[in-house]
N, C-alpha and C positions, 0 to 999 in steps of 0.2 A: 504494499500499499504505500501511497505517495504522501507527501506533508499535506497536501490539501485534502486527500481522502481522510486521513486521521483527524484533522481539524473538524471537517464535516461530522464524521462519527462522533467526536466529542461534543459538539454542538447537539446533535440529535439525542445523546444520551443525556445530557443536562436538561434538555427541554423536558424529556420523558420524567425526569426527576422533579420537575416543577420550579427549576431555577429561573428566575424571571430574566436575568442578564446572561443567559446561556451562551450566547455567541461571544460576548466579551470575556467570561470567565474561562470559556474553552480556550480562547487565545492566550490569557494569561498563563493558563496551565501548560499549553503546548510550548509557549515561549521558555517557562521554567525547565520544562522536561529536555528541550532541544538546545537551550542555550542561544537560540538565534533571535535576531532582531526582526521587527515587522518588515523593514526594507529588505533584510536578507531573505526572508520568507518568500517574497514575491519573486525572487530570483531562482528558488529551489522548490518552490510549490510543487512541480510536477516530478521531482526526484524521489527515489525510495526514502522513507522514513527509517532512520537509523534503529536497529533493533533494540538496543539498549534505551534509546529515547522513548521508543514505543511502550516498553515495559514501565519506565517512570511515569510516562503520561496516564496509562491506564491505572496505576495506583493513585495518582493525583485526582483522576476522575472519579474513582470510587469513593474517596474522601468527600469530594464536592457532592456527589449523589447522596451521601449520608448527611447533607446540610451543614457540614463544618463549614464555617465561613471562609471566603477564598483568602482573606488576608492572615488567617491562622495557618491555611496550608502553605501560603507563599512565606509566612514567618514575619512580614513587615508590611508596612503601608506608608503612604505619605500624608503629612498633616503640616499645614503652614509652610510648605516647601522644604520641609525636613523629613528624614526617614526614620521610622520609629519600629522597633521590634515589637510584636504582638504574639500572644499565645493564649490559652484558655483561662489564664489567670486574670486577665485584664479586658476591659472593654476595647473594642477596636475604636481607635480616634475616627470621629465621623466629622463630615464637611460642616454640619450645623455648629459645631463647637468651635470652628475657626472664628465665629462671629464673637464669641465670648473673649477669646484671645485678642482679637482685633480691637475691641472696646477697651480691654485693660491696657493694651498698648498705646492707645491714644491718651489714655488717662497718666501713664507713665511719662510720656513725652511733654504733657501739660505741666507737670510739676516743677517747682522750682529747684528742688533738690532730689536725688536719687531716692526711690522709695523702697521700703521693705516690703516684701510680697509673701503672702502665705497662700498655697495652692492646698485647700483641703480636699480630702478624698482624691488624691493624685492618680491613683490607677496606674497606667503606662507611663505617666510623667509627662504627656504630651503637652499640657497646659503649662506647667513649670519650666520644662526644657524650652519650650518655644518663647516664653517671656524672658529667660535668662539669655537666649540666643539673640533675639530679635530687639529686646528693649535693652534699657541701661538701668537696671535696678540696682540699688545698694546690695541687696541680697534677696534670694529666693528660697524659701523653706517650703517643703512638700510633705504632706502627712497623709498616711493611710494606715489602716488597722491590718490589712492583708500583707504578710511577710513576703508571700510570692509575688504580689503585685509589686511591692518596693524592689524586689530583686530585679524585675523586669524595668522598673523605672531608672534604677541605678544603671543598668546597662545602657538605657537610651541616653542618659546624661554623659556617660562617657563617650558613647557613639557620636553624639553631636558637640562634645567639648563643651557642655554646660555646665557652669558652676551652680550646683543646687545642693542644698543640704536636707537630707531625707531623715523623716523621724516616724517611727512606728508608734502610733498613737491612736486611741480610741476616741475621736474628734479632738477636742481640745486637752485632753486630760494630761498629756505630757508636755504640755505648752505653758505651763504655769509662769507667770512672771514677764512673758513676752508680749511685744505689741507690734502691729503692722500697719503699714500705710493702705495696703491693698489686701483684701481678702478675696479670693477668687475660689470657686467651686463648681464643679458639674457633679452635684450629689445623685445619689439613688432617688428616683421620683416617680417610678411606676407604682400604681397602686397594687397592693398584693394580689388582689383577685383578677387583675389584667395580665399578670405574668403568664399564666397557663395558655393564653390565646395568642401569645406573641409569635413571630416567625421562628421556625425551628432554629435557624442559625443563631438567634439571640437566646431564646428560651432554653435550648438544650446544650448550648456550647459556650455561652458568656457567664461570667460569676454572678449568681442571684445577690450576693452581698452588695454588688455595684449596681443593682437593677431596683430592689424592692425598697420603696419609699414609705411602707406602711399602709395601712388602711384606706388612707385618702391621698397617699402619694406626698405628703406634706411633712411628714415627720422630721426630715433632716433640715427643712428650711426653718422650722420652729427652733431647732437646737443652733443652728448657724446663726440665726438673727438674734436670739436671746443670749445664749452662752458664749457667742461670739464677740458680742459687743465690748466686753472689757478689753478684748485683744486688739481691738481696732483703734488707732490713735485718733485724737481729735482732728477733724478734717480727713479722716481716711475714708476709703471708698469700698463697697463690695459689690461684686459681680457673681451672679448665680445663673447657670443654666436651667431652664425650666421646661416642662412640658408645654405643648401648644395652648393647652385649656388652663393653665395654673397661674397665668399672669395676675390676675384680680386677687386671687387668694394669697399669693406670695407677697403682693404689694401690701395687703392688709396687715399681714403678720410683720412685715418691715415697719410699717407705720405704727403699729401697736407697740413695737419695742423702741420707738423713739427716733427713728432713722427719718431723714428728709431728702429732698430731690430725688425721689423714687422715680424711675423711669422705666418704661417697657421698650424692648428693642426687637424689631422682627427680621426673621430670616429672609432668604432669598424667595421663599414660597409665600411670604406675606403673614407668617404666623409668628405669634409671640414665642421668642426664644431665649431672651436674656432679660433679667431684671437688674438694675443698678441702684444704688443708694449711697448716701453719704451720712456721716456721724458729725 
């Protein structure tokens, strides 16, 4: 079989497995299995596909057919123009979260002095590492309860040569006495009863600890807003990623805790995606 025939077979198998982006995913898996670029593919598409590459391609296809996320199969993904390692212990960085980072970067740029930043629930470290690489903060601290997630985050900081201080902490428990100018978080925000109905890639292969936001999905926002307030310096800012229907509720939580300049920010689809506020 030729390169083109194997690619066609891969697309058909993934479509049959219910993969929405079957064509694109099949290409990425063939690229990883064969080591060729897209431009090179068009030159060799009618040539016989190497046996070793075919065996590898079939193994990769089998994983994707089981609805293992493409990024976990490949082992990495791009976020904010940087490359991040991912596995089953962390949420895969998503494009929606880039808005969260972009807003924080603008805040850092507007400050008269470098800011101390805290990334709570850091997961893969994509937020903390991006801010350390693309902004000019005085310091970046990243906290998470999962030791496995922190190991991935540390690898990502090293990979991108980012100066980030990592702490294993149950939210603010290990941060006593510290204050920050910016607290940013993409916390768990999916209501517990919604998780069973999520796509298999998320439900079966991403850590539930990073998904489950409690009965109404708002548990972590209450803790971040109330317990996090003493850790935020006067004039400091918070940035939280939210679910598309949580803007009003999270804004009320922040208002009740004494924050001001509360604002909602929409993603590329016109949906509420980030809430920001000041102390």
